[in-house]
PyMOL commands that place a pseudoatom at each C-alpha (Angstrom):
pseudoatom trace, name=CA, resn=UNK, resi=1, chain=A, elem=C, hetatm=0, pos=[-10.341, -85.503, 33.091]
pseudoatom trace, name=CA, resn=UNK, resi=2, chain=A, elem=C, hetatm=0, pos=[-9.489, -82.459, 35.172]
pseudoatom trace, name=CA, resn=UNK, resi=3, chain=A, elem=C, hetatm=0, pos=[-5.954, -81.465, 35.956]
pseudoatom trace, name=CA, resn=UNK, resi=4, chain=A, elem=C, hetatm=0, pos=[-4.727, -80.727, 39.494]
pseudoatom trace, name=CA, resn=UNK, resi=5, chain=A, elem=C, hetatm=0, pos=[-5.870, -77.327, 40.668]
pseudoatom trace, name=CA, resn=UNK, resi=6, chain=A, elem=C, hetatm=0, pos=[-8.962, -77.328, 38.419]
pseudoatom trace, name=CA, resn=UNK, resi=7, chain=A, elem=C, hetatm=0, pos=[-12.339, -77.940, 40.017]
pseudoatom trace, name=CA, resn=UNK, resi=8, chain=A, elem=C, hetatm=0, pos=[-15.091, -79.590, 38.127]
pseudoatom trace, name=CA, resn=UNK, resi=9, chain=A, elem=C, hetatm=0, pos=[-18.299, -77.624, 37.708]
pseudoatom trace, name=CA, resn=UNK, resi=10, chain=A, elem=C, hetatm=0, pos=[-20.955, -79.453, 39.748]
pseudoatom trace, name=CA, resn=UNK, resi=11, chain=A, elem=C, hetatm=0, pos=[-23.997, -77.708, 38.317]
pseudoatom trace, name=CA, resn=UNK, resi=12, chain=A, elem=C, hetatm=0, pos=[-27.187, -79.696, 38.667]
pseudoatom trace, name=CA, resn=UNK, resi=13, chain=A, elem=C, hetatm=0, pos=[-28.680, -80.594, 35.322]
pseudoatom trace, name=CA, resn=UNK, resi=14, chain=A, elem=C, hetatm=0, pos=[-32.431, -81.065, 35.075]
pseudoatom trace, name=CA, resn=UNK, resi=15, chain=A, elem=C, hetatm=0, pos=[-34.002, -83.104, 32.291]
pseudoatom trace, name=CA, resn=UNK, resi=16, chain=A, elem=C, hetatm=0, pos=[-35.782, -81.185, 29.567]
pseudoatom trace, name=CA, resn=UNK, resi=17, chain=A, elem=C, hetatm=0, pos=[-39.539, -81.209, 30.075]
pseudoatom trace, name=CA, resn=UNK, resi=18, chain=A, elem=C, hetatm=0, pos=[-42.210, -79.230, 28.394]
pseudoatom trace, name=CA, resn=UNK, resi=19, chain=A, elem=C, hetatm=0, pos=[-44.871, -77.427, 30.340]
pseudoatom trace, name=CA, resn=UNK, resi=20, chain=A, elem=C, hetatm=0, pos=[-48.390, -78.543, 29.576]
pseudoatom trace, name=CA, resn=UNK, resi=21, chain=A, elem=C, hetatm=0, pos=[-52.017, -77.639, 29.970]
pseudoatom trace, name=CA, resn=UNK, resi=22, chain=A, elem=C, hetatm=0, pos=[-54.375, -80.424, 31.005]
pseudoatom trace, name=CA, resn=UNK, resi=23, chain=A, elem=C, hetatm=0, pos=[-58.034, -80.203, 30.082]
pseudoatom trace, name=CA, resn=UNK, resi=24, chain=A, elem=C, hetatm=0, pos=[-60.587, -82.302, 31.906]
pseudoatom trace, name=CA, resn=UNK, resi=25, chain=A, elem=C, hetatm=0, pos=[-62.341, -82.600, 28.544]
pseudoatom trace, name=CA, resn=UNK, resi=26, chain=A, elem=C, hetatm=0, pos=[-59.607, -84.699, 26.940]
pseudoatom trace, name=CA, resn=UNK, resi=27, chain=A, elem=C, hetatm=0, pos=[-57.532, -86.050, 29.861]
pseudoatom trace, name=CA, resn=UNK, resi=28, chain=A, elem=C, hetatm=0, pos=[-57.801, -89.812, 30.486]
pseudoatom trace, name=CA, resn=UNK, resi=29, chain=A, elem=C, hetatm=0, pos=[-60.982, -90.573, 32.462]
pseudoatom trace, name=CA, resn=UNK, resi=30, chain=A, elem=C, hetatm=0, pos=[-61.991, -93.718, 34.319]
pseudoatom trace, name=CA, resn=UNK, resi=31, chain=A, elem=C, hetatm=0, pos=[-64.948, -95.071, 36.243]
pseudoatom trace, name=CA, resn=UNK, resi=32, chain=A, elem=C, hetatm=0, pos=[-64.180, -97.004, 39.390]
pseudoatom trace, name=CA, resn=UNK, resi=33, chain=A, elem=C, hetatm=0, pos=[-65.975, -97.491, 42.704]
pseudoatom trace, name=CA, resn=UNK, resi=34, chain=A, elem=C, hetatm=0, pos=[-68.733, -94.887, 42.258]
pseudoatom trace, name=CA, resn=UNK, resi=35, chain=A, elem=C, hetatm=0, pos=[-66.252, -92.274, 41.102]
pseudoatom trace, name=CA, resn=UNK, resi=36, chain=A, elem=C, hetatm=0, pos=[-65.289, -90.488, 37.893]
pseudoatom trace, name=CA, resn=UNK, resi=37, chain=A, elem=C, hetatm=0, pos=[-61.491, -90.096, 37.942]
pseudoatom trace, name=CA, resn=UNK, resi=38, chain=A, elem=C, hetatm=0, pos=[-59.864, -87.675, 35.462]
pseudoatom trace, name=CA, resn=UNK, resi=39, chain=A, elem=C, hetatm=0, pos=[-56.072, -87.828, 35.419]
pseudoatom trace, name=CA, resn=UNK, resi=40, chain=A, elem=C, hetatm=0, pos=[-54.920, -84.250, 34.798]
pseudoatom trace, name=CA, resn=UNK, resi=41, chain=A, elem=C, hetatm=0, pos=[-51.193, -84.823, 35.388]
pseudoatom trace, name=CA, resn=UNK, resi=42, chain=A, elem=C, hetatm=0, pos=[-49.402, -88.150, 35.557]
pseudoatom trace, name=CA, resn=UNK, resi=43, chain=A, elem=C, hetatm=0, pos=[-45.858, -89.254, 36.255]
pseudoatom trace, name=CA, resn=UNK, resi=44, chain=A, elem=C, hetatm=0, pos=[-45.010, -89.366, 32.558]
pseudoatom trace, name=CA, resn=UNK, resi=45, chain=A, elem=C, hetatm=0, pos=[-45.876, -85.678, 32.188]
pseudoatom trace, name=CA, resn=UNK, resi=46, chain=A, elem=C, hetatm=0, pos=[-44.202, -84.514, 35.418]
pseudoatom trace, name=CA, resn=UNK, resi=47, chain=A, elem=C, hetatm=0, pos=[-41.116, -86.695, 35.393]
pseudoatom trace, name=CA, resn=UNK, resi=48, chain=A, elem=C, hetatm=0, pos=[-42.496, -88.495, 38.435]
pseudoatom trace, name=CA, resn=UNK, resi=49, chain=A, elem=C, hetatm=0, pos=[-42.633, -85.359, 40.582]
pseudoatom trace, name=CA, resn=UNK, resi=50, chain=A, elem=C, hetatm=0, pos=[-46.373, -85.386, 41.218]
pseudoatom trace, name=CA, resn=UNK, resi=51, chain=A, elem=C, hetatm=0, pos=[-49.764, -86.394, 39.870]
pseudoatom trace, name=CA, resn=UNK, resi=52, chain=A, elem=C, hetatm=0, pos=[-53.155, -84.674, 39.948]
pseudoatom trace, name=CA, resn=UNK, resi=53, chain=A, elem=C, hetatm=0, pos=[-56.571, -86.310, 39.644]
pseudoatom trace, name=CA, resn=UNK, resi=54, chain=A, elem=C, hetatm=0, pos=[-59.962, -84.621, 39.514]
pseudoatom trace, name=CA, resn=UNK, resi=55, chain=A, elem=C, hetatm=0, pos=[-62.663, -86.775, 41.085]
pseudoatom trace, name=CA, resn=UNK, resi=56, chain=A, elem=C, hetatm=0, pos=[-66.459, -86.729, 41.247]
pseudoatom trace, name=CA, resn=UNK, resi=57, chain=A, elem=C, hetatm=0, pos=[-67.658, -89.182, 43.909]
pseudoatom trace, name=CA, resn=UNK, resi=58, chain=A, elem=C, hetatm=0, pos=[-71.086, -90.546, 44.784]
pseudoatom trace, name=CA, resn=UNK, resi=59, chain=A, elem=C, hetatm=0, pos=[-72.428, -90.275, 48.320]
pseudoatom trace, name=CA, resn=UNK, resi=60, chain=A, elem=C, hetatm=0, pos=[-71.098, -93.049, 50.547]
pseudoatom trace, name=CA, resn=UNK, resi=61, chain=A, elem=C, hetatm=0, pos=[-67.865, -93.913, 48.720]
pseudoatom trace, name=CA, resn=UNK, resi=62, chain=A, elem=C, hetatm=0, pos=[-64.338, -93.854, 50.045]
pseudoatom trace, name=CA, resn=UNK, resi=63, chain=A, elem=C, hetatm=0, pos=[-61.467, -96.129, 50.989]
pseudoatom trace, name=CA, resn=UNK, resi=64, chain=A, elem=C, hetatm=0, pos=[-61.044, -97.898, 54.325]
pseudoatom trace, name=CA, resn=UNK, resi=65, chain=A, elem=C, hetatm=0, pos=[-58.120, -97.027, 56.591]
pseudoatom trace, name=CA, resn=UNK, resi=66, chain=A, elem=C, hetatm=0, pos=[-54.990, -97.132, 54.453]
pseudoatom trace, name=CA, resn=UNK, resi=67, chain=A, elem=C, hetatm=0, pos=[-51.542, -95.601, 54.083]
pseudoatom trace, name=CA, resn=UNK, resi=68, chain=A, elem=C, hetatm=0, pos=[-49.330, -94.305, 51.247]
pseudoatom trace, name=CA, resn=UNK, resi=69, chain=A, elem=C, hetatm=0, pos=[-45.572, -94.045, 50.881]
pseudoatom trace, name=CA, resn=UNK, resi=70, chain=A, elem=C, hetatm=0, pos=[-46.150, -90.669, 49.179]
pseudoatom trace, name=CA, resn=UNK, resi=71, chain=A, elem=C, hetatm=0, pos=[-47.705, -87.376, 50.327]
pseudoatom trace, name=CA, resn=UNK, resi=72, chain=A, elem=C, hetatm=0, pos=[-51.363, -86.801, 49.396]
pseudoatom trace, name=CA, resn=UNK, resi=73, chain=A, elem=C, hetatm=0, pos=[-53.610, -83.763, 49.359]
pseudoatom trace, name=CA, resn=UNK, resi=74, chain=A, elem=C, hetatm=0, pos=[-57.201, -82.889, 48.503]
pseudoatom trace, name=CA, resn=UNK, resi=75, chain=A, elem=C, hetatm=0, pos=[-58.997, -79.673, 47.684]
pseudoatom trace, name=CA, resn=UNK, resi=76, chain=A, elem=C, hetatm=0, pos=[-62.776, -79.935, 48.061]
pseudoatom trace, name=CA, resn=UNK, resi=77, chain=A, elem=C, hetatm=0, pos=[-64.722, -78.018, 45.396]
pseudoatom trace, name=CA, resn=UNK, resi=78, chain=A, elem=C, hetatm=0, pos=[-68.141, -79.200, 46.568]
pseudoatom trace, name=CA, resn=UNK, resi=79, chain=A, elem=C, hetatm=0, pos=[-69.670, -81.811, 48.822]
pseudoatom trace, name=CA, resn=UNK, resi=80, chain=A, elem=C, hetatm=0, pos=[-68.313, -83.223, 52.061]
pseudoatom trace, name=CA, resn=UNK, resi=81, chain=A, elem=C, hetatm=0, pos=[-66.033, -86.015, 53.266]
pseudoatom trace, name=CA, resn=UNK, resi=82, chain=A, elem=C, hetatm=0, pos=[-65.928, -87.508, 56.767]
pseudoatom trace, name=CA, resn=UNK, resi=83, chain=A, elem=C, hetatm=0, pos=[-62.219, -88.216, 57.232]
pseudoatom trace, name=CA, resn=UNK, resi=84, chain=A, elem=C, hetatm=0, pos=[-59.933, -90.009, 59.612]
pseudoatom trace, name=CA, resn=UNK, resi=85, chain=A, elem=C, hetatm=0, pos=[-56.402, -88.609, 59.630]
pseudoatom trace, name=CA, resn=UNK, resi=86, chain=A, elem=C, hetatm=0, pos=[-54.313, -90.654, 62.016]
pseudoatom trace, name=CA, resn=UNK, resi=87, chain=A, elem=C, hetatm=0, pos=[-56.296, -90.528, 65.266]
pseudoatom trace, name=CA, resn=UNK, resi=88, chain=A, elem=C, hetatm=0, pos=[-58.253, -87.373, 64.311]
pseudoatom trace, name=CA, resn=UNK, resi=89, chain=A, elem=C, hetatm=0, pos=[-61.744, -87.364, 62.823]
pseudoatom trace, name=CA, resn=UNK, resi=90, chain=A, elem=C, hetatm=0, pos=[-62.654, -84.311, 60.722]
pseudoatom trace, name=CA, resn=UNK, resi=91, chain=A, elem=C, hetatm=0, pos=[-65.172, -83.255, 58.105]
pseudoatom trace, name=CA, resn=UNK, resi=92, chain=A, elem=C, hetatm=0, pos=[-63.876, -81.565, 54.953]
pseudoatom trace, name=CA, resn=UNK, resi=93, chain=A, elem=C, hetatm=0, pos=[-66.310, -79.402, 52.981]
pseudoatom trace, name=CA, resn=UNK, resi=94, chain=A, elem=C, hetatm=0, pos=[-66.222, -77.013, 50.005]
pseudoatom trace, name=CA, resn=UNK, resi=95, chain=A, elem=C, hetatm=0, pos=[-63.163, -74.782, 50.152]
pseudoatom trace, name=CA, resn=UNK, resi=96, chain=A, elem=C, hetatm=0, pos=[-61.169, -77.060, 52.476]
pseudoatom trace, name=CA, resn=UNK, resi=97, chain=A, elem=C, hetatm=0, pos=[-57.685, -78.319, 51.696]
pseudoatom trace, name=CA, resn=UNK, resi=98, chain=A, elem=C, hetatm=0, pos=[-56.446, -81.514, 53.312]
pseudoatom trace, name=CA, resn=UNK, resi=99, chain=A, elem=C, hetatm=0, pos=[-52.783, -82.493, 53.610]
pseudoatom trace, name=CA, resn=UNK, resi=100, chain=A, elem=C, hetatm=0, pos=[-51.931, -86.141, 54.367]
pseudoatom trace, name=CA, resn=UNK, resi=101, chain=A, elem=C, hetatm=0, pos=[-48.198, -86.728, 54.931]
pseudoatom trace, name=CA, resn=UNK, resi=102, chain=A, elem=C, hetatm=0, pos=[-46.796, -90.057, 53.752]
pseudoatom trace, name=CA, resn=UNK, resi=103, chain=A, elem=C, hetatm=0, pos=[-47.072, -92.785, 56.357]
pseudoatom trace, name=CA, resn=UNK, resi=104, chain=A, elem=C, hetatm=0, pos=[-50.298, -91.360, 57.843]
pseudoatom trace, name=CA, resn=UNK, resi=105, chain=A, elem=C, hetatm=0, pos=[-53.192, -93.781, 58.278]
pseudoatom trace, name=CA, resn=UNK, resi=106, chain=A, elem=C, hetatm=0, pos=[-56.274, -92.225, 56.714]
pseudoatom trace, name=CA, resn=UNK, resi=107, chain=A, elem=C, hetatm=0, pos=[-59.752, -93.019, 55.414]
pseudoatom trace, name=CA, resn=UNK, resi=108, chain=A, elem=C, hetatm=0, pos=[-62.787, -91.106, 54.222]
pseudoatom trace, name=CA, resn=UNK, resi=109, chain=A, elem=C, hetatm=0, pos=[-66.409, -91.514, 53.237]
pseudoatom trace, name=CA, resn=UNK, resi=110, chain=A, elem=C, hetatm=0, pos=[-68.301, -88.966, 51.198]
pseudoatom trace, name=CA, resn=UNK, resi=111, chain=A, elem=C, hetatm=0, pos=[-71.421, -87.770, 53.005]
pseudoatom trace, name=CA, resn=UNK, resi=112, chain=A, elem=C, hetatm=0, pos=[-72.854, -86.255, 49.826]
pseudoatom trace, name=CA, resn=UNK, resi=113, chain=A, elem=C, hetatm=0, pos=[-71.808, -86.136, 46.174]
pseudoatom trace, name=CA, resn=UNK, resi=114, chain=A, elem=C, hetatm=0, pos=[-68.326, -84.654, 46.294]
pseudoatom trace, name=CA, resn=UNK, resi=115, chain=A, elem=C, hetatm=0, pos=[-66.006, -83.023, 43.754]
pseudoatom trace, name=CA, resn=UNK, resi=116, chain=A, elem=C, hetatm=0, pos=[-62.302, -82.805, 44.641]
pseudoatom trace, name=CA, resn=UNK, resi=117, chain=A, elem=C, hetatm=0, pos=[-58.863, -82.231, 43.228]
pseudoatom trace, name=CA, resn=UNK, resi=118, chain=A, elem=C, hetatm=0, pos=[-56.528, -84.944, 44.551]
pseudoatom trace, name=CA, resn=UNK, resi=119, chain=A, elem=C, hetatm=0, pos=[-52.750, -84.900, 44.268]
pseudoatom trace, name=CA, resn=UNK, resi=120, chain=A, elem=C, hetatm=0, pos=[-49.767, -87.062, 45.144]
pseudoatom trace, name=CA, resn=UNK, resi=121, chain=A, elem=C, hetatm=0, pos=[-46.057, -86.256, 45.468]
pseudoatom trace, name=CA, resn=UNK, resi=122, chain=A, elem=C, hetatm=0, pos=[-44.212, -87.998, 44.085]
pseudoatom trace, name=CA, resn=UNK, resi=123, chain=A, elem=C, hetatm=0, pos=[-46.727, -89.238, 41.568]
pseudoatom trace, name=CA, resn=UNK, resi=124, chain=A, elem=C, hetatm=0, pos=[-47.688, -92.743, 40.584]
pseudoatom trace, name=CA, resn=UNK, resi=125, chain=A, elem=C, hetatm=0, pos=[-50.923, -93.529, 42.417]
pseudoatom trace, name=CA, resn=UNK, resi=126, chain=A, elem=C, hetatm=0, pos=[-52.839, -92.533, 39.277]
pseudoatom trace, name=CA, resn=UNK, resi=127, chain=A, elem=C, hetatm=0, pos=[-51.298, -95.526, 37.519]
pseudoatom trace, name=CA, resn=UNK, resi=128, chain=A, elem=C, hetatm=0, pos=[-53.398, -97.811, 39.735]
pseudoatom trace, name=CA, resn=UNK, resi=129, chain=A, elem=C, hetatm=0, pos=[-56.628, -96.141, 38.605]
pseudoatom trace, name=CA, resn=UNK, resi=130, chain=A, elem=C, hetatm=0, pos=[-55.553, -96.302, 34.956]
pseudoatom trace, name=CA, resn=UNK, resi=131, chain=A, elem=C, hetatm=0, pos=[-54.815, -100.003, 35.403]
pseudoatom trace, name=CA, resn=UNK, resi=132, chain=A, elem=C, hetatm=0, pos=[-57.997, -101.094, 37.195]
pseudoatom trace, name=CA, resn=UNK, resi=133, chain=A, elem=C, hetatm=0, pos=[-60.648, -98.526, 36.232]
pseudoatom trace, name=CA, resn=UNK, resi=134, chain=A, elem=C, hetatm=0, pos=[-62.938, -98.764, 33.242]
pseudoatom trace, name=CA, resn=UNK, resi=135, chain=A, elem=C, hetatm=0, pos=[-62.465, -96.054, 30.606]
pseudoatom trace, name=CA, resn=UNK, resi=136, chain=A, elem=C, hetatm=0, pos=[-65.298, -93.566, 31.212]
pseudoatom trace, name=CA, resn=UNK, resi=137, chain=A, elem=C, hetatm=0, pos=[-67.788, -93.447, 28.366]
pseudoatom trace, name=CA, resn=UNK, resi=138, chain=A, elem=C, hetatm=0, pos=[-68.965, -90.001, 29.498]
pseudoatom trace, name=CA, resn=UNK, resi=139, chain=A, elem=C, hetatm=0, pos=[-67.664, -87.243, 31.788]
pseudoatom trace, name=CA, resn=UNK, resi=140, chain=A, elem=C, hetatm=0, pos=[-70.157, -88.011, 34.557]
pseudoatom trace, name=CA, resn=UNK, resi=141, chain=A, elem=C, hetatm=0, pos=[-70.535, -90.304, 37.543]
pseudoatom trace, name=CA, resn=UNK, resi=142, chain=A, elem=C, hetatm=0, pos=[-70.520, -93.950, 36.545]
pseudoatom trace, name=CA, resn=UNK, resi=143, chain=A, elem=C, hetatm=0, pos=[-73.805, -95.821, 36.286]
pseudoatom trace, name=CA, resn=UNK, resi=144, chain=A, elem=C, hetatm=0, pos=[-74.951, -96.943, 39.737]
pseudoatom trace, name=CA, resn=UNK, resi=145, chain=A, elem=C, hetatm=0, pos=[-75.021, -100.587, 38.666]
pseudoatom trace, name=CA, resn=UNK, resi=146, chain=A, elem=C, hetatm=0, pos=[-71.496, -100.546, 37.201]
pseudoatom trace, name=CA, resn=UNK, resi=147, chain=A, elem=C, hetatm=0, pos=[-69.609, -103.559, 38.487]
pseudoatom trace, name=CA, resn=UNK, resi=148, chain=A, elem=C, hetatm=0, pos=[-65.954, -103.628, 39.444]
pseudoatom trace, name=CA, resn=UNK, resi=149, chain=A, elem=C, hetatm=0, pos=[-63.726, -104.444, 36.450]
pseudoatom trace, name=CA, resn=UNK, resi=150, chain=A, elem=C, hetatm=0, pos=[-62.785, -107.738, 38.139]
pseudoatom trace, name=CA, resn=UNK, resi=151, chain=A, elem=C, hetatm=0, pos=[-63.239, -109.326, 41.545]
pseudoatom trace, name=CA, resn=UNK, resi=152, chain=A, elem=C, hetatm=0, pos=[-59.876, -108.258, 42.975]
pseudoatom trace, name=CA, resn=UNK, resi=153, chain=A, elem=C, hetatm=0, pos=[-59.874, -104.657, 41.667]
pseudoatom trace, name=CA, resn=UNK, resi=154, chain=A, elem=C, hetatm=0, pos=[-60.614, -102.982, 44.997]
pseudoatom trace, name=CA, resn=UNK, resi=155, chain=A, elem=C, hetatm=0, pos=[-57.966, -105.114, 46.695]
pseudoatom trace, name=CA, resn=UNK, resi=156, chain=A, elem=C, hetatm=0, pos=[-55.434, -104.092, 44.060]
pseudoatom trace, name=CA, resn=UNK, resi=157, chain=A, elem=C, hetatm=0, pos=[-56.248, -100.434, 44.777]
pseudoatom trace, name=CA, resn=UNK, resi=158, chain=A, elem=C, hetatm=0, pos=[-55.028, -100.865, 48.360]
pseudoatom trace, name=CA, resn=UNK, resi=159, chain=A, elem=C, hetatm=0, pos=[-52.264, -103.440, 48.067]
pseudoatom trace, name=CA, resn=UNK, resi=160, chain=A, elem=C, hetatm=0, pos=[-49.512, -102.203, 45.792]
pseudoatom trace, name=CA, resn=UNK, resi=161, chain=A, elem=C, hetatm=0, pos=[-46.345, -100.104, 45.794]
pseudoatom trace, name=CA, resn=UNK, resi=162, chain=A, elem=C, hetatm=0, pos=[-48.193, -96.815, 46.491]
pseudoatom trace, name=CA, resn=UNK, resi=163, chain=A, elem=C, hetatm=0, pos=[-51.077, -97.849, 48.776]
pseudoatom trace, name=CA, resn=UNK, resi=164, chain=A, elem=C, hetatm=0, pos=[-51.759, -100.410, 51.463]
pseudoatom trace, name=CA, resn=UNK, resi=165, chain=A, elem=C, hetatm=0, pos=[-54.496, -101.214, 53.919]
pseudoatom trace, name=CA, resn=UNK, resi=166, chain=A, elem=C, hetatm=0, pos=[-53.220, -100.046, 57.305]
pseudoatom trace, name=CA, resn=UNK, resi=167, chain=A, elem=C, hetatm=0, pos=[-53.643, -103.581, 58.643]
pseudoatom trace, name=CA, resn=UNK, resi=168, chain=A, elem=C, hetatm=0, pos=[-51.166, -105.154, 56.185]
pseudoatom trace, name=CA, resn=UNK, resi=169, chain=A, elem=C, hetatm=0, pos=[-48.124, -106.259, 58.180]
pseudoatom trace, name=CA, resn=UNK, resi=170, chain=A, elem=C, hetatm=0, pos=[-45.648, -104.958, 55.598]
pseudoatom trace, name=CA, resn=UNK, resi=171, chain=A, elem=C, hetatm=0, pos=[-47.252, -101.510, 55.759]
pseudoatom trace, name=CA, resn=UNK, resi=172, chain=A, elem=C, hetatm=0, pos=[-47.010, -101.392, 59.554]
pseudoatom trace, name=CA, resn=UNK, resi=173, chain=A, elem=C, hetatm=0, pos=[-43.221, -101.706, 59.442]
pseudoatom trace, name=CA, resn=UNK, resi=174, chain=A, elem=C, hetatm=0, pos=[-42.609, -99.535, 56.368]
pseudoatom trace, name=CA, resn=UNK, resi=175, chain=A, elem=C, hetatm=0, pos=[-39.740, -96.990, 56.763]
pseudoatom trace, name=CA, resn=UNK, resi=176, chain=A, elem=C, hetatm=0, pos=[-42.011, -93.971, 56.181]
pseudoatom trace, name=CA, resn=UNK, resi=177, chain=A, elem=C, hetatm=0, pos=[-44.088, -94.733, 59.329]
for i in range(1, 177): cmd.bond("trace and resi %d" % i, "trace and resi %d" % (i + 1))
show_as sticks, trace
zoom trace
């Protein structure tokens, strides 16, 4: 207890966290929806601050129009993605960086095999992939005939705390919009 005249030190205290190096060779990897997902940084490693996923995607894959309650970004290493960002339609190719602020309706379809780095702030979206994807047996695109882990997996990808189809009524009235 402080006595009159004394002020309490209000220094911000940050939790102890260790830095880390993530290797795509031993990071958790999953196959889902024509994509190899490698989780390079998750919320457990970053204290929830952000997450980073490296993705290799087949031609013709991508989510329908959806929205997140977190910020998202992509860096395209190779390939191309036809994207809708709000009302704008753009094509992202090798060397492009895409910023998608939370609450922005967006969708994309790969127009060729595409390799990206994908991040979220704060993190958590990677937990969906870890929960519905199949552990990758190899560090390569999944077999073309690989089935979804269960019939509602794709729906679960876009109807949860972090992601929603833009047409869901609860997403249309969310505070971040």
